[in-house]
All heavy atoms as a GROMACS GRO file, in nm:
protein
  621
    1MET      N    1   0.081  -0.112   0.004
    1MET     CA    2   0.005  -0.004  -0.005
    1MET      C    3   0.090   0.128  -0.007
    1MET      O    4   0.186   0.132   0.073
    1MET     CB    5  -0.090   0.007   0.122
    1MET     CG    6  -0.195  -0.106   0.121
    1MET     SD    7  -0.300  -0.091   0.267
    1MET     CE    8  -0.195  -0.178   0.378
    2ARG      N    9   0.041   0.218  -0.075
    2ARG     CA   10   0.115   0.344  -0.081
    2ARG      C   11   0.022   0.451  -0.033
    2ARG      O   12  -0.085   0.464  -0.077
    2ARG     CB   13   0.162   0.358  -0.231
    2ARG     CG   14   0.263   0.471  -0.241
    2ARG     CD   15   0.302   0.491  -0.388
    2ARG     NE   16   0.204   0.573  -0.456
    2ARG     CZ   17   0.179   0.559  -0.586
    2ARG    NH1   18   0.240   0.488  -0.669
    2ARG    NH2   19   0.079   0.640  -0.631
    3PRO      N   20   0.074   0.535   0.060
    3PRO     CA   21  -0.002   0.642   0.110
    3PRO      C   22  -0.039   0.744  -0.005
    3PRO      O   23   0.043   0.768  -0.096
    3PRO     CB   24   0.092   0.712   0.215
    3PRO     CG   25   0.185   0.606   0.249
    3PRO     CD   26   0.209   0.529   0.130
    4VAL      N   27  -0.167   0.799   0.007
    4VAL     CA   28  -0.214   0.900  -0.077
    4VAL      C   29  -0.273   1.021   0.002
    4VAL      O   30  -0.300   1.004   0.125
    4VAL     CB   31  -0.319   0.842  -0.170
    4VAL    CG1   32  -0.271   0.726  -0.259
    4VAL    CG2   33  -0.444   0.794  -0.095
    5LYS      N   34  -0.285   1.144  -0.056
    5LYS     CA   35  -0.346   1.247   0.001
    5LYS      C   36  -0.492   1.243  -0.028
    5LYS      O   37  -0.526   1.221  -0.142
    5LYS     CB   38  -0.278   1.376  -0.059
    5LYS     CG   39  -0.150   1.416   0.004
    5LYS     CD   40  -0.107   1.563  -0.004
    5LYS     CE   41  -0.002   1.593   0.068
    5LYS     NZ   42   0.034   1.732   0.082
    6VAL      N   43  -0.572   1.256   0.079
    6VAL     CA   44  -0.712   1.258   0.057
    6VAL      C   45  -0.772   1.386   0.114
    6VAL      O   46  -0.719   1.437   0.225
    6VAL     CB   47  -0.764   1.136   0.138
    6VAL    CG1   48  -0.921   1.137   0.144
    6VAL    CG2   49  -0.715   1.005   0.085
    7LYS      N   50  -0.871   1.444   0.056
    7LYS     CA   51  -0.929   1.556   0.117
    7LYS      C   52  -1.016   1.522   0.234
    7LYS      O   53  -1.087   1.430   0.240
    7LYS     CB   54  -1.031   1.622   0.010
    7LYS     CG   55  -0.967   1.689  -0.103
    7LYS     CD   56  -1.068   1.746  -0.208
    7LYS     CE   57  -0.993   1.803  -0.317
    7LYS     NZ   58  -1.085   1.862  -0.421
    8ILE      N   59  -1.001   1.601   0.340
    8ILE     CA   60  -1.061   1.558   0.471
    8ILE      C   61  -1.210   1.566   0.453
    8ILE      O   62  -1.284   1.484   0.509
    8ILE     CB   63  -1.011   1.656   0.575
    8ILE    CG1   64  -0.862   1.628   0.615
    8ILE    CG2   65  -1.098   1.637   0.717
    8ILE    CD1   66  -0.795   1.728   0.711
    9ALA      N   67  -1.255   1.664   0.368
    9ALA     CA   68  -1.402   1.673   0.350
    9ALA      C   69  -1.471   1.547   0.280
    9ALA      O   70  -1.578   1.534   0.291
    9ALA     CB   71  -1.432   1.794   0.264
   10GLU      N   72  -1.385   1.468   0.215
   10GLU     CA   73  -1.442   1.349   0.158
   10GLU      C   74  -1.437   1.218   0.241
   10GLU      O   75  -1.463   1.111   0.197
   10GLU     CB   76  -1.350   1.315   0.020
   10GLU     CG   77  -1.372   1.436  -0.072
   10GLU     CD   78  -1.295   1.406  -0.199
   10GLU    OE1   79  -1.208   1.315  -0.216
   10GLU    OE2   80  -1.304   1.489  -0.299
   11ILE      N   81  -1.398   1.240   0.365
   11ILE     CA   82  -1.399   1.129   0.468
   11ILE      C   83  -1.523   1.127   0.541
   11ILE      O   84  -1.541   1.231   0.630
   11ILE     CB   85  -1.264   1.131   0.544
   11ILE    CG1   86  -1.140   1.134   0.454
   11ILE    CG2   87  -1.256   1.025   0.652
   11ILE    CD1   88  -1.011   1.163   0.534
   12TYR      N   89  -1.588   1.013   0.549
   12TYR     CA   90  -1.709   0.987   0.632
   12TYR      C   91  -1.654   0.918   0.759
   12TYR      O   92  -1.594   0.817   0.747
   12TYR     CB   93  -1.812   0.910   0.560
   12TYR     CG   94  -1.918   0.868   0.645
   12TYR    CD1   95  -2.010   0.961   0.705
   12TYR    CD2   96  -1.930   0.739   0.691
   12TYR    CE1   97  -2.112   0.919   0.780
   12TYR    CE2   98  -2.031   0.690   0.776
   12TYR     CZ   99  -2.121   0.783   0.816
   12TYR     OH  100  -2.212   0.743   0.902
   13VAL      N  101  -1.693   0.968   0.875
   13VAL     CA  102  -1.654   0.892   1.006
   13VAL      C  103  -1.789   0.825   1.055
   13VAL      O  104  -1.889   0.883   1.088
   13VAL     CB  105  -1.614   1.002   1.110
   13VAL    CG1  106  -1.572   0.934   1.236
   13VAL    CG2  107  -1.491   1.078   1.049
   14PRO      N  108  -1.774   0.692   1.050
   14PRO     CA  109  -1.894   0.617   1.104
   14PRO      C  110  -1.929   0.638   1.242
   14PRO      O  111  -1.831   0.673   1.323
   14PRO     CB  112  -1.848   0.462   1.084
   14PRO     CG  113  -1.736   0.464   0.991
   14PRO     CD  114  -1.672   0.607   1.006
   15ALA      N  115  -2.048   0.625   1.276
   15ALA     CA  116  -2.097   0.652   1.419
   15ALA      C  117  -2.015   0.562   1.526
   15ALA      O  118  -1.979   0.618   1.633
   15ALA     CB  119  -2.240   0.613   1.436
   16ALA      N  120  -1.970   0.441   1.476
   16ALA     CA  121  -1.900   0.351   1.556
   16ALA      C  122  -1.767   0.408   1.601
   16ALA      O  123  -1.696   0.370   1.708
   16ALA     CB  124  -1.880   0.211   1.505
   17LEU      N  125  -1.702   0.505   1.526
   17LEU     CA  126  -1.575   0.557   1.543
   17LEU      C  127  -1.584   0.699   1.611
   17LEU      O  128  -1.482   0.749   1.634
   17LEU     CB  129  -1.490   0.556   1.413
   17LEU     CG  130  -1.458   0.426   1.353
   17LEU    CD1  131  -1.384   0.440   1.230
   17LEU    CD2  132  -1.387   0.339   1.451
   18ARG      N  133  -1.695   0.752   1.623
   18ARG     CA  134  -1.713   0.886   1.679
   18ARG      C  135  -1.711   0.892   1.823
   18ARG      O  136  -1.799   0.947   1.889
   18ARG     CB  137  -1.842   0.942   1.628
   18ARG     CG  138  -1.849   0.973   1.477
   18ARG     CD  139  -1.971   1.054   1.448
   18ARG     NE  140  -2.003   1.027   1.306
   18ARG     CZ  141  -2.123   1.007   1.255
   18ARG    NH1  142  -2.226   1.024   1.334
   18ARG    NH2  143  -2.134   0.986   1.128
   19ALA      N  144  -1.602   0.831   1.879
   19ALA     CA  145  -1.589   0.821   2.027
   19ALA      C  146  -1.554   0.958   2.075
   19ALA      O  147  -1.511   1.050   1.985
   19ALA     CB  148  -1.469   0.730   2.060
   20PRO      N  149  -1.577   0.990   2.199
   20PRO     CA  150  -1.530   1.131   2.250
   20PRO      C  151  -1.381   1.152   2.214
   20PRO      O  152  -1.312   1.068   2.225
   20PRO     CB  153  -1.547   1.108   2.390
   20PRO     CG  154  -1.652   0.999   2.409
   20PRO     CD  155  -1.626   0.901   2.302
   21ILE      N  156  -1.364   1.278   2.168
   21ILE     CA  157  -1.227   1.317   2.124
   21ILE      C  158  -1.155   1.360   2.254
   21ILE      O  159  -1.202   1.438   2.332
   21ILE     CB  160  -1.242   1.442   2.026
   21ILE    CG1  161  -1.320   1.404   1.902
   21ILE    CG2  162  -1.110   1.481   1.990
   21ILE    CD1  163  -1.254   1.295   1.811
   22ASP      N  164  -1.031   1.313   2.256
   22ASP     CA  165  -0.935   1.348   2.378
   22ASP      C  166  -0.870   1.476   2.319
   22ASP      O  167  -0.769   1.466   2.231
   22ASP     CB  168  -0.845   1.235   2.391
   22ASP     CG  169  -0.751   1.264   2.500
   22ASP    OD1  170  -0.724   1.379   2.541
   22ASP    OD2  171  -0.680   1.166   2.554
   23ALA      N  172  -0.906   1.585   2.374
   23ALA     CA  173  -0.852   1.719   2.333
   23ALA      C  174  -0.707   1.730   2.342
   23ALA      O  175  -0.625   1.781   2.257
   23ALA     CB  176  -0.919   1.832   2.394
   24ALA      N  177  -0.645   1.673   2.453
   24ALA     CA  178  -0.508   1.673   2.492
   24ALA      C  179  -0.428   1.593   2.387
   24ALA      O  180  -0.320   1.638   2.340
   24ALA     CB  181  -0.476   1.625   2.625
   25LYS      N  182  -0.490   1.481   2.341
   25LYS     CA  183  -0.418   1.398   2.239
   25LYS      C  184  -0.411   1.455   2.100
   25LYS      O  185  -0.329   1.469   2.031
   25LYS     CB  186  -0.500   1.257   2.229
   25LYS     CG  187  -0.434   1.170   2.133
   25LYS     CD  188  -0.500   1.027   2.138
   25LYS     CE  189  -0.437   0.930   2.043
   25LYS     NZ  190  -0.499   0.790   2.053
   26VAL      N  191  -0.541   1.536   2.071
   26VAL     CA  192  -0.530   1.606   1.942
   26VAL      C  193  -0.437   1.721   1.948
   26VAL      O  194  -0.366   1.739   1.835
   26VAL     CB  195  -0.690   1.661   1.919
   26VAL    CG1  196  -0.690   1.763   1.804
   26VAL    CG2  197  -0.786   1.559   1.895
   27GLU      N  198  -0.420   1.777   2.049
   27GLU     CA  199  -0.331   1.892   2.067
   27GLU      C  200  -0.193   1.842   2.051
   27GLU      O  201  -0.106   1.903   1.969
   27GLU     CB  202  -0.340   1.978   2.195
   27GLU     CG  203  -0.258   2.092   2.209
   27GLU     CD  204  -0.269   2.166   2.341
   27GLU    OE1  205  -0.380   2.150   2.404
   27GLU    OE2  206  -0.183   2.251   2.364
   28GLU      N  207  -0.160   1.736   2.112
   28GLU     CA  208  -0.018   1.673   2.103
   28GLU      C  209   0.008   1.632   1.966
   28GLU      O  210   0.114   1.658   1.917
   28GLU     CB  211  -0.017   1.550   2.192
   28GLU     CG  212   0.115   1.485   2.210
   28GLU     CD  213   0.114   1.363   2.309
   28GLU    OE1  214   0.037   1.374   2.401
   28GLU    OE2  215   0.190   1.270   2.269
   29LEU      N  216  -0.094   1.574   1.907
   29LEU     CA  217  -0.077   1.521   1.753
   29LEU      C  218  -0.051   1.648   1.664
   29LEU      O  219   0.034   1.651   1.580
   29LEU     CB  220  -0.191   1.440   1.717
   29LEU     CG  221  -0.197   1.300   1.755
   29LEU    CD1  222  -0.329   1.238   1.728
   29LEU    CD2  223  -0.087   1.220   1.685
   30ALA      N  224  -0.135   1.759   1.700
   30ALA     CA  225  -0.124   1.867   1.607
   30ALA      C  226   0.018   1.927   1.625
   30ALA      O  227   0.072   1.975   1.520
   30ALA     CB  228  -0.233   1.973   1.654
   31LEU      N  229   0.068   1.937   1.737
   31LEU     CA  230   0.210   1.992   1.754
   31LEU      C  231   0.306   1.908   1.684
   31LEU      O  232   0.396   1.965   1.621
   31LEU     CB  233   0.237   2.002   1.911
   31LEU     CG  234   0.163   2.108   1.990
   31LEU    CD1  235   0.187   2.097   2.141
   31LEU    CD2  236   0.203   2.250   1.937
   32SER      N  237   0.289   1.778   1.701
   32SER     CA  238   0.382   1.685   1.633
   32SER      C  239   0.379   1.699   1.487
   32SER      O  240   0.481   1.702   1.404
   32SER     CB  241   0.345   1.535   1.679
   32SER     OG  242   0.438   1.458   1.605
   33ILE      N  243   0.258   1.701   1.431
   33ILE     CA  244   0.248   1.716   1.276
   33ILE      C  245   0.290   1.845   1.227
   33ILE      O  246   0.355   1.856   1.127
   33ILE     CB  247   0.089   1.708   1.243
   33ILE    CG1  248   0.052   1.554   1.271
   33ILE    CG2  249   0.057   1.736   1.100
   33ILE    CD1  250  -0.103   1.529   1.266
   34ALA      N  251   0.272   1.948   1.312
   34ALA     CA  252   0.319   2.083   1.263
   34ALA      C  253   0.486   2.085   1.263
   34ALA      O  254   0.533   2.156   1.180
   34ALA     CB  255   0.264   2.194   1.363
   35ASP      N  256   0.535   2.016   1.363
   35ASP     CA  257   0.681   2.012   1.374
   35ASP      C  258   0.743   1.916   1.273
   35ASP      O  259   0.852   1.944   1.217
   35ASP     CB  260   0.713   1.976   1.522
   35ASP     CG  261   0.864   1.982   1.541
   35ASP    OD1  262   0.936   2.068   1.490
   35ASP    OD2  263   0.921   1.885   1.606
   36GLN      N  264   0.692   1.794   1.265
   36GLN     CA  265   0.756   1.690   1.188
   36GLN      C  266   0.680   1.641   1.068
   36GLN      O  267   0.725   1.555   0.990
   36GLN     CB  268   0.769   1.572   1.280
   36GLN     CG  269   0.869   1.591   1.408
   36GLN     CD  270   0.865   1.471   1.495
   36GLN    OE1  271   0.822   1.362   1.468
   36GLN    NE2  272   0.904   1.496   1.615
   37GLY      N  273   0.566   1.697   1.048
   37GLY     CA  274   0.474   1.635   0.942
   37GLY      C  275   0.394   1.506   0.990
   37GLY      O  276   0.429   1.462   1.094
   38GLN      N  277   0.302   1.474   0.919
   38GLN     CA  278   0.220   1.359   0.949
   38GLN      C  279   0.308   1.233   0.933
   38GLN      O  280   0.342   1.194   0.814
   38GLN     CB  281   0.098   1.350   0.867
   38GLN     CG  282   0.012   1.240   0.901
   38GLN     CD  283  -0.114   1.226   0.818
   38GLN    OE1  284  -0.149   1.305   0.741
   38GLN    NE2  285  -0.179   1.110   0.825
   39GLN      N  286   0.345   1.160   1.036
   39GLN     CA  287   0.418   1.036   1.022
   39GLN      C  288   0.348   0.912   0.993
   39GLN      O  289   0.399   0.817   0.942
   39GLN     CB  290   0.505   1.028   1.160
   39GLN     CG  291   0.591   1.148   1.187
   39GLN     CD  292   0.715   1.159   1.094
   39GLN    OE1  293   0.783   1.069   1.066
   39GLN    NE2  294   0.712   1.282   1.035
   40VAL      N  295   0.230   0.900   1.058
   40VAL     CA  296   0.146   0.778   1.043
   40VAL      C  297   0.016   0.810   0.956
   40VAL      O  298  -0.057   0.900   1.004
   40VAL     CB  299   0.117   0.729   1.186
   40VAL    CG1  300   0.029   0.598   1.168
   40VAL    CG2  301   0.231   0.683   1.256
   41PRO      N  302   0.002   0.740   0.855
   41PRO     CA  303  -0.125   0.769   0.774
   41PRO      C  304  -0.250   0.714   0.847
   41PRO      O  305  -0.236   0.618   0.929
   41PRO     CB  306  -0.107   0.699   0.630
   41PRO     CG  307   0.022   0.617   0.651
   41PRO     CD  308   0.086   0.650   0.783
   42ILE      N  309  -0.352   0.794   0.813
   42ILE     CA  310  -0.489   0.725   0.867
   42ILE      C  311  -0.528   0.613   0.764
   42ILE      O  312  -0.460   0.599   0.660
   42ILE     CB  313  -0.603   0.838   0.865
   42ILE    CG1  314  -0.640   0.880   0.729
   42ILE    CG2  315  -0.566   0.945   0.963
   42ILE    CD1  316  -0.764   0.964   0.718
   43LEU      N  317  -0.618   0.532   0.818
   43LEU     CA  318  -0.668   0.421   0.728
   43LEU      C  319  -0.811   0.450   0.685
   43LEU      O  320  -0.894   0.486   0.772
   43LEU     CB  321  -0.661   0.288   0.799
   43LEU     CG  322  -0.528   0.247   0.857
   43LEU    CD1  323  -0.542   0.112   0.924
   43LEU    CD2  324  -0.424   0.233   0.742
   44VAL      N  325  -0.836   0.430   0.557
   44VAL     CA  326  -0.970   0.458   0.494
   44VAL      C  327  -0.995   0.345   0.406
   44VAL      O  328  -0.907   0.280   0.358
   44VAL     CB  329  -0.982   0.594   0.432
   44VAL    CG1  330  -0.965   0.711   0.532
   44VAL    CG2  331  -0.884   0.610   0.312
   45ARG      N  332  -1.131   0.324   0.380
   45ARG     CA  333  -1.170   0.243   0.263
   45ARG      C  334  -1.249   0.325   0.169
   45ARG      O  335  -1.314   0.414   0.208
   45ARG     CB  336  -1.249   0.118   0.326
   45ARG     CG  337  -1.384   0.154   0.381
   45ARG     CD  338  -1.462   0.027   0.421
   45ARG     NE  339  -1.577   0.051   0.489
   45ARG     CZ  340  -1.686   0.092   0.438
   45ARG    NH1  341  -1.699   0.097   0.304
   45ARG    NH2  342  -1.799   0.108   0.509
   46ALA      N  343  -1.241   0.280   0.039
   46ALA     CA  344  -1.316   0.345  -0.054
   46ALA      C  345  -1.465   0.302  -0.050
   46ALA      O  346  -1.494   0.186  -0.031
   46ALA     CB  347  -1.260   0.311  -0.192
   47ASP      N  348  -1.553   0.396  -0.071
   47ASP     CA  349  -1.701   0.370  -0.064
   47ASP      C  350  -1.767   0.464  -0.172
   47ASP      O  351  -1.802   0.571  -0.140
   47ASP     CB  352  -1.753   0.398   0.066
   47ASP     CG  353  -1.898   0.356   0.080
   47ASP    OD1  354  -1.931   0.254   0.014
   47ASP    OD2  355  -1.975   0.414   0.151
   48LYS      N  356  -1.766   0.422  -0.296
   48LYS     CA  357  -1.826   0.501  -0.412
   48LYS      C  358  -1.764   0.634  -0.414
   48LYS      O  359  -1.649   0.635  -0.472
   48LYS     CB  360  -1.980   0.506  -0.393
   48LYS     CG  361  -2.050   0.366  -0.399
   48LYS     CD  362  -2.194   0.379  -0.395
   48LYS     CE  363  -2.250   0.244  -0.380
   48LYS     NZ  364  -2.387   0.232  -0.361
   49GLU      N  365  -1.823   0.732  -0.374
   49GLU     CA  366  -1.776   0.876  -0.398
   49GLU      C  367  -1.698   0.936  -0.284
   49GLU      O  368  -1.676   1.051  -0.289
   49GLU     CB  369  -1.893   0.962  -0.446
   49GLU     CG  370  -1.954   0.911  -0.579
   49GLU     CD  371  -2.086   1.001  -0.605
   49GLU    OE1  372  -2.104   1.097  -0.531
   49GLU    OE2  373  -2.148   0.968  -0.703
   50ARG      N  374  -1.669   0.855  -0.190
   50ARG     CA  375  -1.603   0.903  -0.064
   50ARG      C  376  -1.518   0.801   0.001
   50ARG      O  377  -1.519   0.688  -0.047
   50ARG     CB  378  -1.714   0.953   0.036
   50ARG     CG  379  -1.796   0.848   0.099
   50ARG     CD  380  -1.903   0.893   0.189
   50ARG     NE  381  -1.979   0.770   0.241
   50ARG     CZ  382  -2.079   0.794   0.317
   50ARG    NH1  383  -2.117   0.908   0.359
   50ARG    NH2  384  -2.158   0.684   0.362
   51TYR      N  385  -1.459   0.836   0.104
   51TYR     CA  386  -1.379   0.750   0.182
   51TYR      C  387  -1.443   0.724   0.321
   51TYR      O  388  -1.505   0.824   0.370
   51TYR     CB  389  -1.234   0.796   0.199
   51TYR     CG  390  -1.165   0.809   0.074
   51TYR    CD1  391  -1.146   0.917   0.006
   51TYR    CD2  392  -1.107   0.687   0.026
   51TYR    CE1  393  -1.073   0.918  -0.120
   51TYR    CE2  394  -1.018   0.692  -0.099
   51TYR     CZ  395  -1.017   0.812  -0.164
   51TYR     OH  396  -0.944   0.812  -0.286
   52VAL      N  397  -1.432   0.610   0.378
   52VAL     CA  398  -1.488   0.582   0.501
   52VAL      C  399  -1.364   0.562   0.604
   52VAL      O  400  -1.279   0.485   0.573
   52VAL     CB  401  -1.581   0.463   0.516
   52VAL    CG1  402  -1.633   0.436   0.641
   52VAL    CG2  403  -1.702   0.481   0.413
   53LEU      N  404  -1.361   0.636   0.719
   53LEU     CA  405  -1.250   0.617   0.812
   53LEU      C  406  -1.259   0.474   0.872
   53LEU      O  407  -1.355   0.436   0.917
   53LEU     CB  408  -1.271   0.722   0.917
   53LEU     CG  409  -1.153   0.715   1.019
   53LEU    CD1  410  -1.027   0.771   0.963
   53LEU    CD2  411  -1.190   0.814   1.141
   54VAL      N  412  -1.135   0.413   0.880
   54VAL     CA  413  -1.124   0.289   0.946
   54VAL      C  414  -1.041   0.321   1.078
   54VAL      O  415  -1.075   0.252   1.177
   54VAL     CB  416  -1.041   0.181   0.854
   54VAL    CG1  417  -1.010   0.060   0.928
   54VAL    CG2  418  -1.132   0.155   0.732
   55SER      N  419  -0.939   0.409   1.075
   55SER     CA  420  -0.863   0.435   1.184
   55SER      C  421  -0.794   0.563   1.173
   55SER      O  422  -0.746   0.592   1.066
   55SER     CB  423  -0.759   0.323   1.209
   55SER     OG  424  -0.664   0.358   1.304
   56GLY      N  425  -0.792   0.640   1.285
   56GLY     CA  426  -0.715   0.778   1.270
   56GLY      C  427  -0.800   0.897   1.298
   56GLY      O  428  -0.760   1.004   1.259
   57LEU      N  429  -0.911   0.881   1.378
   57LEU     CA  430  -0.999   1.002   1.409
   57LEU      C  431  -0.910   1.118   1.468
   57LEU      O  432  -0.926   1.235   1.438
   57LEU     CB  433  -1.110   0.964   1.504
   57LEU     CG  434  -1.209   1.075   1.544
   57LEU    CD1  435  -1.271   1.128   1.406
   57LEU    CD2  436  -1.315   1.027   1.627
   58HIS      N  437  -0.832   1.092   1.562
   58HIS     CA  438  -0.747   1.198   1.633
   58HIS      C  439  -0.662   1.267   1.535
   58HIS      O  440  -0.642   1.393   1.546
   58HIS     CB  441  -0.684   1.141   1.755
   58HIS     CG  442  -0.771   1.125   1.878
   58HIS    ND1  443  -0.835   1.001   1.890
   58HIS    CD2  444  -0.808   1.198   1.976
   58HIS    CE1  445  -0.908   1.011   2.009
   58HIS    NE2  446  -0.899   1.132   2.052
   59ARG      N  447  -0.599   1.192   1.442
   59ARG     CA  448  -0.510   1.257   1.342
   59ARG      C  449  -0.581   1.353   1.249
   59ARG      O  450  -0.542   1.455   1.218
   59ARG     CB  451  -0.442   1.141   1.266
   59ARG     CG  452  -0.321   1.084   1.346
   59ARG     CD  453  -0.263   0.972   1.284
   59ARG     NE  454  -0.330   0.858   1.329
   59ARG     CZ  455  -0.330   0.742   1.274
   59ARG    NH1  456  -0.258   0.713   1.165
   59ARG    NH2  457  -0.401   0.650   1.313
   60ILE      N  458  -0.714   1.310   1.213
   60ILE     CA  459  -0.804   1.394   1.135
   60ILE      C  460  -0.831   1.524   1.212
   60ILE      O  461  -0.814   1.634   1.154
   60ILE     CB  462  -0.932   1.325   1.099
   60ILE    CG1  463  -0.909   1.214   0.990
   60ILE    CG2  464  -1.040   1.424   1.037
   60ILE    CD1  465  -1.033   1.139   0.958
   61GLU      N  466  -0.866   1.506   1.339
   61GLU     CA  467  -0.896   1.630   1.410
   61GLU      C  468  -0.773   1.714   1.432
   61GLU      O  469  -0.783   1.839   1.425
   61GLU     CB  470  -0.953   1.593   1.546
   61GLU     CG  471  -1.091   1.519   1.543
   61GLU     CD  472  -1.201   1.605   1.474
   61GLU    OE1  473  -1.203   1.724   1.496
   61GLU    OE2  474  -1.282   1.547   1.397
   62ALA      N  475  -0.646   1.656   1.442
   62ALA     CA  476  -0.534   1.729   1.457
   62ALA      C  477  -0.507   1.814   1.328
   62ALA      O  478  -0.473   1.930   1.336
   62ALA     CB  479  -0.420   1.644   1.488
   63CYS      N  480  -0.520   1.743   1.215
   63CYS     CA  481  -0.507   1.821   1.087
   63CYS      C  482  -0.606   1.928   1.071
   63CYS      O  483  -0.568   2.035   1.019
   63CYS     CB  484  -0.510   1.712   0.969
   63CYS     SG  485  -0.359   1.614   0.962
   64LYS      N  486  -0.731   1.900   1.111
   64LYS     CA  487  -0.827   2.011   1.112
   64LYS      C  488  -0.792   2.123   1.180
   64LYS      O  489  -0.802   2.238   1.144
   64LYS     CB  490  -0.964   1.957   1.147
   64LYS     CG  491  -1.043   1.868   1.049
   64LYS     CD  492  -1.173   1.835   1.112
   64LYS     CE  493  -1.248   1.743   1.027
   64LYS     NZ  494  -1.378   1.692   1.098
   65ALA      N  495  -0.740   2.106   1.308
   65ALA     CA  496  -0.700   2.212   1.403
   65ALA      C  497  -0.587   2.300   1.340
   65ALA      O  498  -0.562   2.407   1.366
   65ALA     CB  499  -0.655   2.151   1.535
   66LEU      N  500  -0.500   2.232   1.255
   66LEU     CA  501  -0.398   2.299   1.189
   66LEU      C  502  -0.445   2.374   1.060
   66LEU      O  503  -0.358   2.439   1.000
   66LEU     CB  504  -0.284   2.202   1.158
   66LEU     CG  505  -0.208   2.133   1.275
   66LEU    CD1  506  -0.119   2.032   1.235
   66LEU    CD2  507  -0.126   2.251   1.348
   67GLY      N  508  -0.564   2.356   1.020
   67GLY     CA  509  -0.613   2.422   0.902
   67GLY      C  510  -0.583   2.343   0.768
   67GLY      O  511  -0.605   2.398   0.664
   68GLU      N  512  -0.549   2.214   0.780
   68GLU     CA  513  -0.516   2.140   0.675
   68GLU      C  514  -0.656   2.094   0.605
   68GLU      O  515  -0.756   2.071   0.668
   68GLU     CB  516  -0.443   2.010   0.709
   68GLU     CG  517  -0.314   2.039   0.770
   68GLU     CD  518  -0.208   2.094   0.675
   68GLU    OE1  519  -0.215   2.065   0.564
   68GLU    OE2  520  -0.109   2.162   0.725
   69SER      N  521  -0.644   2.088   0.472
   69SER     CA  522  -0.771   2.038   0.400
   69SER      C  523  -0.747   1.897   0.345
   69SER      O  524  -0.842   1.833   0.298
   69SER     CB  525  -0.799   2.126   0.276
   69SER     OG  526  -0.683   2.137   0.192
   70THR      N  527  -0.624   1.843   0.347
   70THR     CA  528  -0.599   1.710   0.307
   70THR      C  529  -0.520   1.634   0.416
   70THR      O  530  -0.462   1.704   0.513
   70THR     CB  531  -0.506   1.712   0.176
   70THR    OG1  532  -0.378   1.774   0.198
   70THR    CG2  533  -0.581   1.772   0.058
   71ILE      N  534  -0.514   1.506   0.404
   71ILE     CA  535  -0.453   1.424   0.504
   71ILE      C  536  -0.385   1.299   0.435
   71ILE      O  537  -0.447   1.260   0.330
   71ILE     CB  538  -0.542   1.380   0.619
   71ILE    CG1  539  -0.469   1.314   0.732
   71ILE    CG2  540  -0.655   1.286   0.570
   71ILE    CD1  541  -0.551   1.299   0.864
   72ILE      N  542  -0.280   1.250   0.476
   72ILE     CA  543  -0.215   1.130   0.427
   72ILE      C  544  -0.289   1.008   0.470
   72ILE      O  545  -0.318   0.995   0.597
   72ILE     CB  546  -0.072   1.121   0.458
   72ILE    CG1  547   0.000   1.248   0.400
   72ILE    CG2  548  -0.016   0.997   0.392
   72ILE    CD1  549   0.142   1.262   0.447
   73ALA      N  550  -0.334   0.919   0.376
   73ALA     CA  551  -0.413   0.798   0.414
   73ALA      C  552  -0.370   0.682   0.334
   73ALA      O  553  -0.306   0.691   0.221
   73ALA     CB  554  -0.558   0.828   0.378
   74GLU      N  555  -0.396   0.571   0.391
   74GLU     CA  556  -0.368   0.455   0.313
   74GLU      C  557  -0.512   0.383   0.283
   74GLU      O  558  -0.594   0.374   0.383
   74GLU     CB  559  -0.290   0.342   0.398
   74GLU     CG  560  -0.148   0.378   0.390
   74GLU     CD  561  -0.060   0.268   0.458
   74GLU    OE1  562  -0.118   0.155   0.476
   74GLU    OE2  563   0.060   0.301   0.478
   75VAL      N  564  -0.544   0.349   0.170
   75VAL     CA  565  -0.675   0.305   0.131
   75VAL      C  566  -0.660   0.155   0.158
   75VAL      O  567  -0.573   0.098   0.084
   75VAL     CB  568  -0.710   0.325  -0.014
   75VAL    CG1  569  -0.851   0.274  -0.048
   75VAL    CG2  570  -0.708   0.494  -0.030
   76VAL      N  571  -0.742   0.098   0.232
   76VAL     CA  572  -0.728  -0.046   0.274
   76VAL      C  573  -0.861  -0.121   0.243
   76VAL      O  574  -0.980  -0.041   0.212
   76VAL     CB  575  -0.710  -0.068   0.417
   76VAL    CG1  576  -0.570  -0.006   0.456
   76VAL    CG2  577  -0.804  -0.018   0.504
   77GLN      N  578  -0.859  -0.248   0.225
   77GLN     CA  579  -0.981  -0.329   0.223
   77GLN      C  580  -1.025  -0.360   0.354
   77GLN      O  581  -0.956  -0.422   0.429
   77GLN     CB  582  -0.956  -0.456   0.142
   77GLN     CG  583  -0.899  -0.431   0.007
   77GLN     CD  584  -1.004  -0.476  -0.099
   77GLN    OE1  585  -1.099  -0.549  -0.055
   77GLN    NE2  586  -0.984  -0.415  -0.224
   78ALA      N  587  -1.146  -0.321   0.391
   78ALA     CA  588  -1.204  -0.351   0.529
   78ALA      C  589  -1.357  -0.355   0.518
   78ALA      O  590  -1.412  -0.311   0.431
   78ALA     CB  591  -1.171  -0.228   0.614
   79ARG      N  592  -1.397  -0.422   0.616
   79ARG     CA  593  -1.538  -0.459   0.618
   79ARG      C  594  -1.618  -0.338   0.658
   79ARG      O  595  -1.563  -0.249   0.725
   79ARG     CB  596  -1.580  -0.578   0.708
   79ARG     CG  597  -1.555  -0.547   0.852
   79ARG     CD  598  -1.603  -0.678   0.930
   79ARG     NE  599  -1.576  -0.652   1.072
   79ARG     CZ  600  -1.654  -0.585   1.157
   79ARG    NH1  601  -1.771  -0.544   1.119
   79ARG    NH2  602  -1.623  -0.571   1.283
   80LYS      N  603  -1.751  -0.325   0.615
   80LYS     CA  604  -1.826  -0.206   0.657
   80LYS      C  605  -1.864  -0.221   0.805
   80LYS      O  606  -1.879  -0.332   0.864
   80LYS     CB  607  -1.950  -0.207   0.573
   80LYS     CG  608  -1.935  -0.188   0.428
   80LYS     CD  609  -2.065  -0.169   0.356
   80LYS     CE  610  -2.027  -0.149   0.199
   80LYS     NZ  611  -2.147  -0.135   0.132
   81HIS      N  612  -1.870  -0.115   0.872
   81HIS     CA  613  -1.910  -0.104   1.015
   81HIS      C  614  -2.054  -0.130   1.032
   81HIS      O  615  -2.134  -0.081   0.984
   81HIS     CB  616  -1.862   0.028   1.073
   81HIS     CG  617  -1.726   0.056   1.081
   81HIS    ND1  618  -1.640  -0.008   1.178
   81HIS    CD2  619  -1.626   0.120   1.009
   81HIS    CE1  620  -1.514   0.028   1.157
   81HIS    NE2  621  -1.510   0.100   1.049
   0.00000   0.00000   0.00000
């Protein structure tokens, strides 16, 4: 798998993954991403015209906090939630 850039607006977050966000974790990730860039891609699966998040909600929130419109992701084969 090769990481690709995905528009954050094209990523759907299933209800099962919408756990409460840990603000401290998001802030820590945002600082790390701002300093070193995104080191670990999120995982998404393709679903017709959008992507569905498999893993990486806090990284998405960190990128949003930094004002990013895209995020590095790996497109994986995963079952629907």
